[in-house]
Structures are given as structure tokens and as C-alpha cells.
C-alpha positions as a Markdown table, in Angstrom:
| # | Residue | x | y | z |
|---|---|---|---|---|
| 1 | Met | 31.4 | 34.7 | 49.9 |
| 2 | Ile | 29.8 | 35.8 | 53.1 |
| 3 | Leu | 32.8 | 37.8 | 54.2 |
| 4 | Lys | 32.6 | 40.1 | 51.1 |
| 5 | Ser | 31.0 | 43.5 | 51.3 |
| 6 | His | 27.3 | 43.2 | 50.4 |
| 7 | Gly | 27.3 | 46.4 | 48.3 |
| 8 | Ile | 24.0 | 47.4 | 49.8 |
| 9 | Glu | 23.1 | 51.0 | 49.9 |
| 10 | Arg | 22.9 | 52.5 | 53.3 |
| 11 | Glu | 19.3 | 53.4 | 52.8 |
| 12 | Glu | 18.5 | 49.7 | 52.5 |
| 13 | Trp | 20.2 | 48.6 | 55.7 |
| 14 | Gly | 17.6 | 50.0 | 58.0 |
| 15 | Pro | 19.8 | 50.2 | 61.1 |
| 16 | His | 17.7 | 50.9 | 64.2 |
| 17 | Gln | 19.9 | 53.9 | 65.1 |
| 18 | Arg | 18.6 | 55.7 | 62.0 |
| 19 | Lys | 15.0 | 54.8 | 62.9 |
| 20 | Gly | 15.3 | 56.5 | 66.3 |
| 21 | Ile | 15.2 | 53.3 | 68.3 |
| 22 | Pro | 17.1 | 53.7 | 71.6 |
| 23 | Pro | 20.5 | 51.9 | 71.8 |
| 24 | Pro | 20.9 | 48.7 | 73.8 |
| 25 | Pro | 22.7 | 48.9 | 77.1 |
| 26 | Leu | 26.5 | 49.6 | 77.0 |
| 27 | Glu | 27.0 | 46.7 | 79.4 |
| 28 | Lys | 24.8 | 43.6 | 80.1 |
| 29 | Pro | 22.7 | 44.4 | 83.2 |
| 30 | Tyr | 23.5 | 42.5 | 86.4 |
| 31 | Pro | 21.7 | 41.9 | 89.7 |
| 32 | Lys | 22.6 | 44.6 | 92.2 |
| 33 | Asp | 22.7 | 42.0 | 95.0 |
| 34 | Gly | 25.2 | 39.9 | 93.0 |
| 35 | Thr | 28.5 | 38.9 | 94.4 |
| 36 | Leu | 31.1 | 41.4 | 93.2 |
| 37 | Val | 34.9 | 41.4 | 93.3 |
| 38 | Ser | 36.7 | 44.7 | 93.2 |
| 39 | Leu | 39.7 | 44.9 | 90.9 |
| 40 | Val | 42.8 | 47.1 | 91.1 |
| 41 | Gln | 42.4 | 50.4 | 89.4 |
| 42 | Ile | 44.7 | 51.0 | 86.5 |
| 43 | Asp | 46.2 | 54.1 | 88.2 |
| 44 | Asn | 47.3 | 51.8 | 91.1 |
| 45 | Ile | 48.9 | 49.2 | 88.9 |
| 46 | Ser | 52.6 | 49.0 | 88.4 |
| 47 | Leu | 53.4 | 46.0 | 86.2 |
| 48 | Gly | 55.7 | 45.2 | 83.2 |
| 49 | Ser | 59.2 | 46.1 | 82.5 |
| 50 | Ile | 59.5 | 45.7 | 78.7 |
| 51 | Thr | 58.8 | 48.0 | 75.9 |
| 52 | Leu | 56.0 | 47.7 | 73.4 |
| 53 | Thr | 58.6 | 46.8 | 70.7 |
| 54 | Glu | 59.8 | 43.9 | 73.0 |
| 55 | Ala | 56.3 | 42.7 | 73.7 |
| 56 | Ile | 55.5 | 42.6 | 70.0 |
| 57 | Thr | 58.7 | 40.9 | 69.1 |
| 58 | Gln | 58.3 | 38.3 | 71.9 |
| 59 | Arg | 54.6 | 37.6 | 71.3 |
| 60 | Gln | 53.8 | 34.0 | 70.8 |
| 61 | Ser | 51.2 | 31.4 | 71.7 |
| 62 | His | 51.7 | 29.3 | 74.8 |
| 63 | Arg | 50.2 | 26.0 | 75.6 |
| 64 | Lys | 52.2 | 25.1 | 78.6 |
| 65 | Phe | 51.5 | 26.9 | 81.9 |
| 66 | Thr | 53.1 | 26.6 | 85.3 |
| 67 | Asp | 51.1 | 26.0 | 88.5 |
| 68 | Asp | 51.7 | 29.5 | 89.6 |
| 69 | Ala | 48.6 | 31.7 | 90.3 |
| 70 | Leu | 48.1 | 35.1 | 88.8 |
| 71 | Thr | 47.7 | 38.0 | 91.2 |
| 72 | Leu | 44.7 | 40.2 | 91.4 |
| 73 | Glu | 46.7 | 43.1 | 90.1 |
| 74 | Glu | 47.8 | 41.0 | 87.1 |
| 75 | Leu | 44.3 | 40.0 | 86.3 |
| 76 | Ser | 43.1 | 43.6 | 86.7 |
| 77 | Phe | 45.8 | 44.7 | 84.2 |
| 78 | Leu | 44.8 | 42.1 | 81.6 |
| 79 | Leu | 41.1 | 42.9 | 81.9 |
| 80 | Trp | 41.8 | 46.7 | 81.6 |
| 81 | Ser | 44.1 | 46.0 | 78.6 |
| 82 | Thr | 41.4 | 44.1 | 76.7 |
| 83 | Gln | 38.2 | 45.9 | 77.6 |
| 84 | Gly | 39.1 | 48.7 | 79.9 |
| 85 | Val | 36.7 | 51.7 | 79.7 |
| 86 | Lys | 38.4 | 55.1 | 79.3 |
| 87 | Ser | 35.3 | 57.2 | 79.0 |
| 88 | Val | 31.5 | 56.9 | 78.8 |
| 89 | Asp | 29.3 | 59.0 | 76.6 |
| 90 | Glu | 27.0 | 61.3 | 78.7 |
| 91 | Asn | 24.1 | 60.0 | 76.7 |
| 92 | Asn | 25.1 | 56.3 | 77.3 |
| 93 | Val | 25.4 | 55.6 | 73.5 |
| 94 | Trp | 29.1 | 54.7 | 73.4 |
| 95 | Thr | 32.2 | 53.9 | 75.4 |
| 96 | Lys | 35.8 | 54.5 | 74.5 |
| 97 | Arg | 38.0 | 51.6 | 75.6 |
| 98 | Thr | 41.5 | 50.3 | 75.2 |
| 99 | Val | 40.6 | 48.5 | 72.0 |
| 100 | Pro | 38.9 | 50.0 | 68.8 |
| 101 | Ser | 35.3 | 49.2 | 67.9 |
| 102 | Gly | 33.2 | 50.4 | 65.0 |
| 103 | Gly | 31.0 | 53.2 | 66.2 |
| 104 | Ala | 32.4 | 52.6 | 69.7 |
| 105 | Arg | 29.7 | 49.9 | 70.1 |
| 106 | His | 31.9 | 47.3 | 71.8 |
| 107 | Pro | 29.6 | 44.2 | 71.4 |
| 108 | Phe | 31.5 | 41.9 | 73.8 |
| 109 | Glu | 31.1 | 40.6 | 77.3 |
| 110 | Thr | 34.2 | 39.1 | 79.0 |
| 111 | Tyr | 33.7 | 35.9 | 81.0 |
| 112 | Leu | 36.4 | 34.3 | 83.1 |
| 113 | Val | 36.8 | 30.6 | 84.0 |
| 114 | Met | 38.8 | 31.2 | 87.2 |
| 115 | Asn | 41.2 | 28.6 | 88.4 |
| 116 | Arg | 44.1 | 30.3 | 90.2 |
| 117 | Val | 43.9 | 34.0 | 90.7 |
| 118 | Gly | 44.9 | 35.5 | 94.0 |
| 119 | Ala | 42.3 | 34.9 | 96.7 |
| 120 | Ile | 39.4 | 34.7 | 94.3 |
| 121 | Glu | 37.5 | 31.5 | 94.6 |
| 122 | Ser | 37.2 | 29.2 | 91.6 |
| 123 | Gly | 34.2 | 29.8 | 89.4 |
| 124 | Val | 32.8 | 31.6 | 86.3 |
| 125 | Tyr | 32.8 | 35.4 | 86.5 |
| 126 | Arg | 31.8 | 38.2 | 84.2 |
| 127 | Tyr | 33.8 | 41.4 | 83.9 |
| 128 | Leu | 31.9 | 44.6 | 84.4 |
| 129 | Pro | 34.1 | 47.1 | 82.4 |
| 130 | Ile | 32.3 | 50.3 | 83.4 |
| 131 | Glu | 32.6 | 49.4 | 87.1 |
| 132 | His | 35.9 | 47.6 | 86.7 |
| 133 | Lys | 34.7 | 44.7 | 88.9 |
| 134 | Leu | 33.9 | 41.0 | 88.6 |
| 135 | Leu | 30.5 | 39.5 | 88.9 |
| 136 | Leu | 30.3 | 35.9 | 90.1 |
| 137 | Val | 28.2 | 33.9 | 87.6 |
| 138 | Ala | 28.6 | 30.4 | 89.0 |
| 139 | Arg | 30.8 | 28.9 | 91.7 |
| 140 | Gly | 33.4 | 26.4 | 90.6 |
| 141 | Asp | 34.1 | 22.9 | 91.6 |
| 142 | Gln | 36.9 | 20.3 | 91.0 |
| 143 | Gln | 35.4 | 19.5 | 87.6 |
| 144 | Leu | 35.5 | 23.0 | 86.2 |
| 145 | Pro | 39.0 | 22.7 | 84.6 |
| 146 | Asp | 37.9 | 19.5 | 82.9 |
| 147 | Arg | 34.6 | 21.0 | 81.8 |
| 148 | Val | 36.3 | 23.9 | 80.0 |
| 149 | Ser | 38.8 | 21.5 | 78.4 |
| 150 | Thr | 36.0 | 19.2 | 77.2 |
| 151 | Ala | 34.1 | 22.1 | 75.8 |
| 152 | Cys | 37.2 | 22.9 | 73.7 |
| 153 | Tyr | 37.2 | 19.4 | 72.2 |
| 154 | Gly | 39.6 | 17.9 | 74.8 |
| 155 | Gln | 42.4 | 20.5 | 74.7 |
| 156 | Thr | 43.6 | 19.7 | 78.2 |
| 157 | Phe | 46.1 | 22.5 | 78.4 |
| 158 | Ile | 43.2 | 25.0 | 78.5 |
| 159 | Gly | 42.0 | 23.6 | 81.9 |
| 160 | Lys | 45.5 | 23.8 | 83.3 |
| 161 | Ser | 45.7 | 27.6 | 82.9 |
| 162 | Ala | 45.2 | 30.1 | 85.8 |
| 163 | Val | 42.2 | 31.7 | 84.1 |
| 164 | Val | 40.4 | 31.3 | 80.8 |
| 165 | Phe | 39.2 | 34.5 | 79.1 |
| 166 | Val | 35.9 | 33.8 | 77.2 |
| 167 | Trp | 34.5 | 36.5 | 75.0 |
| 168 | Ala | 30.8 | 36.4 | 74.2 |
| 169 | Thr | 29.2 | 38.8 | 71.7 |
| 170 | Ile | 25.9 | 40.5 | 71.9 |
| 171 | Pro | 25.5 | 41.2 | 68.1 |
| 172 | Tyr | 22.6 | 43.7 | 68.5 |
| 173 | Arg | 24.9 | 46.3 | 70.0 |
| 174 | Thr | 26.7 | 46.6 | 66.7 |
| 175 | Glu | 23.7 | 45.8 | 64.5 |
| 176 | Trp | 21.8 | 48.7 | 66.1 |
| 177 | Arg | 24.2 | 51.0 | 64.3 |
| 178 | Tyr | 25.3 | 48.9 | 61.3 |
| 179 | Ser | 22.5 | 46.4 | 60.7 |
| 180 | Ile | 23.2 | 43.3 | 58.6 |
| 181 | Val | 26.9 | 44.1 | 58.0 |
| 182 | Gly | 27.6 | 44.4 | 61.7 |
| 183 | Tyr | 29.1 | 40.8 | 61.8 |
| 184 | Lys | 32.1 | 42.0 | 59.9 |
| 185 | Asp | 33.0 | 44.5 | 62.7 |
| 186 | Ile | 32.4 | 41.9 | 65.4 |
| 187 | Leu | 34.7 | 39.3 | 63.9 |
| 188 | Ile | 37.5 | 41.9 | 63.3 |
| 189 | Glu | 37.2 | 43.4 | 66.8 |
| 190 | Ala | 37.5 | 40.0 | 68.5 |
| 191 | Gly | 41.0 | 39.9 | 67.1 |
| 192 | His | 41.8 | 43.4 | 68.4 |
| 193 | Ile | 40.9 | 42.2 | 71.9 |
| 194 | Cys | 42.9 | 39.0 | 71.8 |
| 195 | Gln | 46.0 | 40.7 | 70.4 |
| 196 | Asn | 45.9 | 43.2 | 73.3 |
| 197 | Leu | 45.7 | 40.2 | 75.7 |
| 198 | Tyr | 48.8 | 38.6 | 74.0 |
| 199 | Leu | 50.8 | 41.8 | 74.4 |
| 200 | Ala | 49.6 | 42.4 | 78.0 |
| 201 | Cys | 50.6 | 38.9 | 78.9 |
| 202 | Glu | 54.1 | 39.4 | 77.5 |
| 203 | Ala | 54.4 | 42.4 | 79.7 |
| 204 | Ile | 53.8 | 40.5 | 82.9 |
| 205 | Gly | 55.6 | 37.2 | 82.2 |
| 206 | Ala | 52.4 | 35.3 | 81.4 |
| 207 | Gly | 51.2 | 33.6 | 78.2 |
| 208 | Thr | 48.1 | 32.9 | 76.3 |
| 209 | Cys | 46.8 | 31.0 | 73.2 |
| 210 | Ala | 43.9 | 32.1 | 71.1 |
| 211 | Ile | 41.2 | 29.4 | 70.8 |
| 212 | Ala | 38.5 | 29.2 | 68.1 |
| 213 | Ala | 38.0 | 25.5 | 68.4 |
| 214 | Tyr | 35.2 | 24.9 | 70.9 |
| 215 | Asp | 31.7 | 23.3 | 71.1 |
| 216 | Gln | 29.3 | 26.2 | 70.8 |
| 217 | Lys | 26.5 | 24.8 | 73.0 |
| 218 | Ala | 28.9 | 23.5 | 75.6 |
| 219 | Met | 30.8 | 26.7 | 76.0 |
| 220 | Asp | 27.7 | 28.9 | 76.0 |
| 221 | Ala | 26.2 | 26.7 | 78.7 |
| 222 | Leu | 29.5 | 26.9 | 80.7 |
| 223 | Ile | 29.4 | 30.7 | 80.9 |
| 224 | Gly | 25.6 | 30.9 | 81.2 |
| 225 | Val | 24.6 | 32.7 | 78.0 |
| 226 | Asp | 21.5 | 31.9 | 75.9 |
| 227 | Gly | 23.4 | 31.1 | 72.7 |
| 228 | Glu | 21.1 | 33.3 | 70.6 |
| 229 | Asp | 21.2 | 36.9 | 71.7 |
| 230 | Glu | 24.5 | 36.3 | 73.3 |
| 231 | Phe | 27.0 | 33.6 | 72.5 |
| 232 | Thr | 30.7 | 32.6 | 72.8 |
| 233 | Ile | 32.9 | 33.8 | 69.9 |
| 234 | Tyr | 36.5 | 33.5 | 71.1 |
| 235 | Leu | 38.5 | 32.4 | 74.1 |
| 236 | Ala | 42.1 | 32.3 | 75.4 |
| 237 | Pro | 43.6 | 30.5 | 78.4 |
| 238 | Val | 46.2 | 32.6 | 80.4 |
| 239 | Gly | 48.8 | 31.4 | 82.8 |
| 240 | Lys | 52.4 | 31.9 | 84.0 |
| 241 | Val | 54.9 | 30.4 | 81.5 |
| 242 | His | 58.5 | 29.2 | 81.2 |
| 243 | Asn | 60.6 | 31.2 | 78.8 |
| 244 | Asp | 60.9 | 28.2 | 76.4 |
| 245 | Ser | 57.2 | 27.3 | 76.3 |
| 246 | Gly | 56.2 | 29.3 | 73.2 |
| 247 | Glu | 55.0 | 27.5 | 70.1 |
| 248 | Asn | 53.9 | 29.9 | 67.4 |
């Protein structure tokens, strides 16, 4: 079974960290002249009125969303809850975030298929966690909701959400430290991120549904990644919900 531990001695792994090779960037580079959207800083956010116990108890998947938009403050809170940076190593080797990651490598980039969030125009965006800003990747059009649903094998409810969180992984960030067994950390950590999204959604009266059924090439093309060094690994639509819309 591929998910089992390989039982390989550390000396045989050959991780690049042990060979003195510099680490990859903590965050995917972006053009300095790109279109950026500032988010609300976590110290200025005042959202949620339920306890953690209540959020865990109420947690469920939602596949029915209202037509209401999310606010910029709500989106900022969800992004911080899932990949927010708490501190950066002075040597730029690791970041500490709101979710755990083996070796603090955090091999994910968060993309957003934006439909209805505040005054933000429709399109595909990438979250810049260190800056806590959004980078416009591609402007949207009327077909964008249908395109993301089609890329998820016709699951139409996905395109009806206010925003779709799409997590892509850059495996080398983890492989640099852990070599061939890095995939185990990556797969586990995707779950950490999505569970935080579930709980954060509960706190603000929104809902989400974890999605692993998608066309790899279509989704990679939609968010603009190469599908080799970086590729989609998980996604979750988010929107405002009715109290009786949970399913599992």
C-alpha cells in the first residue's frame, strides 16, 4: 500500500535540506505590478458569536447556498483561519500559521474562484498569506460559475457558492525537508486546512462542503497552475446558508 510508511532509513531519503540546498520560497512569487486587494487584518475583525464547542457540534457539509454575498471581513477571517501567518522565520525557512504543518513547511497555495464577495470583482484570485492580500490571477465572466462546476464533474451547487476555495500544493516545499515521504504530510495537512474552514464557516453563519471529485487538468487550468510543480489537491465552496441546509 502506498500510504504505508516506507520503512526507509533517514540516510537513504536524501532530503535537500540535509544536502545544504536552500529552501524553496515560503510563498509563490508574484508580480509586483499585479492587482492586489487588501484584506481586513485579524486584529480588526469582530465576527462570530458561538463557542468552539458549538462550532464543532454544529459542523456539517452544506450543498445549498443563499444568494447572499460574503463580506470582505468574512472572507478575510476565513482566509486567516485556514492559512493565516502568525510569524515568519528570520531566515525565511518556515512560517507558523493557524494550521499545523510538518516542519512548518506549509506546501499549499490558496486560490479563490470569486463570485459574490463584497465589492471584489468576479475572478480567480490567489491568497498571499504573508502579506494578507489577494492577487488577481484572472478576471471572471458570466461563465465562471459554470466552468468551476463543470471542472467538478457537473456538481452545479459549487458554482452557486459565493466563493470557492481551491487549494493547490507545491510538493517540493515539503519534499525539500522530507523527500519521498513528503506526500503523507501533504495529504494529512490538506485535511487540517479544510476542517478549519468548516469551523470558521460555522462561526459566521456560512457553510462549506469539502470536494475531492474534480477533473485535475480542468481545475489546474482554471486556477492557472502548471499541473506538475503545482497542482490542485482539494477544494471547498463557501456561501451563506439556511439553518436546515446541512447534509452530513
